[in-house]
C-alpha positions in Angstrom: 9.3 -30.2 -17.7 11.3 -27.0 -17.4 12.9 -26.0 -20.6 15.1 -22.9 -21.1 16.6 -22.2 -24.6 19.1 -19.4 -25.0 19.8 -17.8 -28.4 21.4 -14.6 -29.8 25.1 -15.3 -29.1 27.8 -15.0 -31.6 31.0 -13.2 -32.6 31.1 -9.5 -32.0 33.9 -6.9 -32.0 34.9 -5.1 -28.9 32.6 -2.2 -28.2 29.7 -4.0 -30.0 26.3 -5.1 -28.7 24.3 -8.3 -28.6 20.9 -9.2 -27.2 20.5 -12.6 -25.8 17.1 -14.3 -25.5 15.9 -17.2 -23.4 12.7 -18.9 -24.3 11.1 -20.6 -21.3 8.5 -23.4 -21.2 7.2 -26.1 -18.9 6.4 -23.8 -16.0 4.5 -20.6 -15.2 7.2 -18.1 -16.3 5.6 -15.1 -14.7 5.8 -16.7 -11.3 9.6 -17.0 -11.1 12.6 -14.7 -10.8 15.1 -15.3 -13.5 18.8 -14.9 -13.9 21.7 -14.8 -16.4 25.0 -16.5 -15.6 28.1 -17.1 -17.7 31.1 -19.3 -17.7 34.3 -18.3 -19.4 36.8 -21.0 -20.4 38.6 -22.5 -17.4 36.6 -20.4 -15.0 33.7 -20.9 -12.7 30.1 -19.5 -13.0 29.7 -15.8 -12.8 26.2 -14.6 -11.9 25.5 -11.5 -14.0 22.0 -10.4 -13.3 18.6 -11.3 -12.0 15.1 -9.9 -12.3 12.0 -10.4 -10.1 8.6 -11.7 -11.2 7.3 -8.2 -11.9 10.3 -7.1 -14.1 10.9 -4.2 -11.7 13.6 -5.3 -9.2 17.0 -6.1 -10.8 20.5 -6.9 -9.6 23.8 -6.8 -11.5 27.3 -7.9 -11.0 29.8 -5.0 -10.8 31.5 -6.4 -13.9 28.5 -5.7 -16.1 26.7 -2.9 -14.3 25.9 0.0 -16.7 26.6 -2.2 -19.8 24.1 -5.0 -19.5 20.3 -4.8 -19.0 18.1 -7.7 -18.0 14.4 -7.7 -19.0 11.5 -10.0 -19.4 8.4 -10.3 -21.6 5.9 -12.5 -19.7 3.5 -12.5 -22.7 6.2 -14.2 -24.7 7.7 -16.3 -21.8 11.1 -14.8 -22.7 14.0 -13.4 -20.8 16.5 -11.0 -22.4 20.0 -9.7 -21.8 21.0 -6.6 -23.7 24.7 -6.4 -23.7 26.5 -3.2 -24.8 30.1 -2.0 -24.8 31.3 -5.6 -25.0 34.8 -6.5 -24.0 37.0 -9.5 -24.7 36.6 -10.5 -21.0 32.9 -10.9 -21.7 33.7 -14.0 -23.9 31.9 -16.9 -22.3 29.0 -19.3 -22.6 25.9 -17.5 -21.3 23.0 -19.3 -19.6 19.6 -18.3 -18.3 18.3 -19.8 -15.1 15.1 -20.1 -13.2 14.8 -19.5 -9.5 13.7 -22.5 -7.5 11.0 -20.8 -5.4 7.9 -19.1 -7.0 7.5 -15.5 -6.1 10.9 -15.3 -4.4 13.9 -13.1 -5.1 17.2 -14.5 -3.8 20.2 -12.5 -2.5 22.7 -11.5 -5.2 24.9 -13.1 -6.2 23.0 -16.3 -5.7 24.3 -19.8 -5.3 23.9 -22.4 -7.9 21.4 -24.1 -5.6 19.1 -21.1 -5.9 18.9 -21.6 -9.7 18.8 -25.4 -10.3 17.4 -25.1 -13.9 19.6 -23.7 -16.6 19.5 -23.8 -20.4 22.2 -25.3 -22.7 23.8 -21.9 -23.1 24.8 -19.7 -26.0 28.4 -18.8 -26.9 29.4 -15.1 -26.9 32.9 -14.3 -28.3 34.2 -10.8 -28.2 37.2 -10.4 -30.5 38.6 -8.2 -33.2 
C-alpha cells in the first residue's frame, strides 16, 4: 500500500526558508518519479516541481523556479523540497505525489491522473 507522509510545514516570515520532507513507503521508491504540488485556499492544484528516478532531471513551475529545489534520498525513501525566499503567495497545503508509471517522467506540468497517489499534505503559511 502506497503511503506518502509530508512534514516540515509551518509558519514562516516572508523571505524565510523551509524544507519539506516526504517519507515514502509501500512501493519501490527509487523506481518512480516524484512531484510536489500545492493547493492554496480556494484555488486549484498547482504543480511545483518533479524529479526523475535518478534525481538528475528536474522541472519547476515558473512561480517557484530559482527559489525552490526538489531532491530525493533513495537510501531514506524520502523526497525533499527546499523552499527559500518564501512569499505570502506561497501559503498553501503542500503535497508530495508519486508518478503512476515506474521509470517514466511525465510532461510538466503533469495532470492529476499522472500522479494518483498523494500524501495528506503539510500546511505552509507565509506571514509576518
